[in-house]
C-alpha positions, 0 to 999 in steps of 0.5 A: 499500500502507497502512503497519501500524504495531503499538503496545502497552506491554504484555508478557504471558508464557505457560507453566507454573507457577513451582515445582512440589512433587512429594509421595512421601512418602506412608503408612508406609516398606516394607522395603528391597530386598536387598543385594548384599556383598561381603568376604573369607570365608565370610558364616556365619564373619563374621555377628555377631547378624543383624549383618554385621560388615564393614558395619554394616549390619542382615541381612534375608531375601534379602540375598546376599555374595560371596566374594572371598577366593582359595581353594575359596570364591573367587567363591561366590555366597551367600543369606540364605535361612531355614533349619531351626527359621527361623532365618536364614542365610546358604546358597550358591547359585552361583558366579560363574566358570564351569566351564572352564579353559586353558593351554598345556602343554608335551607330550613325544610318543613315536610320535605319542602324547602324555599330559597328568595332570596337569590336576586337576579342581577347577580346572575345576569347582565343587569340590563336584560334582567327585565324580559327574562321567565324562569324558562331562562335558567338552569338552575342545578343543585346538590343537597348535602347529606348522610343519605340517599336523598331525593329531591326535585326542584321548581323555578317559578318566573322572577318576582321583585328582583329575585329567582324563587326557587322550590325544593321538594326532598324525602331521606332514606334511613336505612328502612323506610324514607321521609319527608325532609326536615330540618338545615340543610346546606344547599350547593346551587349553581345557575347560569342563564341560558 
C-alpha cells in the first residue's frame, strides 16, 4: 500500500454573507391598530376631547376599554365607535363575566319542602336584560348535602321583585323508610342563564 500525504497552505471557508440588512421602512406609515385599555369607571366620563385621561393616548375608532371598577358596569367591554352624527363615543359591547352564579345556601325544610327566595336576578344575569327573563331562562343545578340518600325535585318560578324563587322538595332514606326532609340542609346551587 502506498502512503499519501495531503499538504495545503490555503484554507477556504464557505458560508453566508458577513452582514444582512433588512429594510422595512418602505412607504407611508399606516394607522396604528386598535388598542385595549382598562380603567376604573365608564370611559365616557373619563374621556376628554378624544384623549383618555388616564393614558394620554389619542383615541381612534375601534379602540376598546374594559371597566375594572366594581359595580353594575364591572367587566363591561366598550368600543370607541361612531354614533349619531358620526361623533366617536364609547358604546358598551358585552360583559366579560359569564351569566352564572354559584352559592351554598342553608335551607330550612318543613314537611319535605324548602324554599330559596333571596337570590337577586341581577347577581346572575346582566342587569340590562333582567326584566325580560322568565323561569325558562335559568338552568339551576343543585345538590343537597346529607349523610343519607336524598331524593329531590326542584321548581323554579318566574322572577318576582328582582328575586328568583326556587322551591325544593325532598325525602331522605334512613335505611328502612323514606321520610320528608326537615330541618336545615346545605344546598349547593349553580345557576346559569340559557
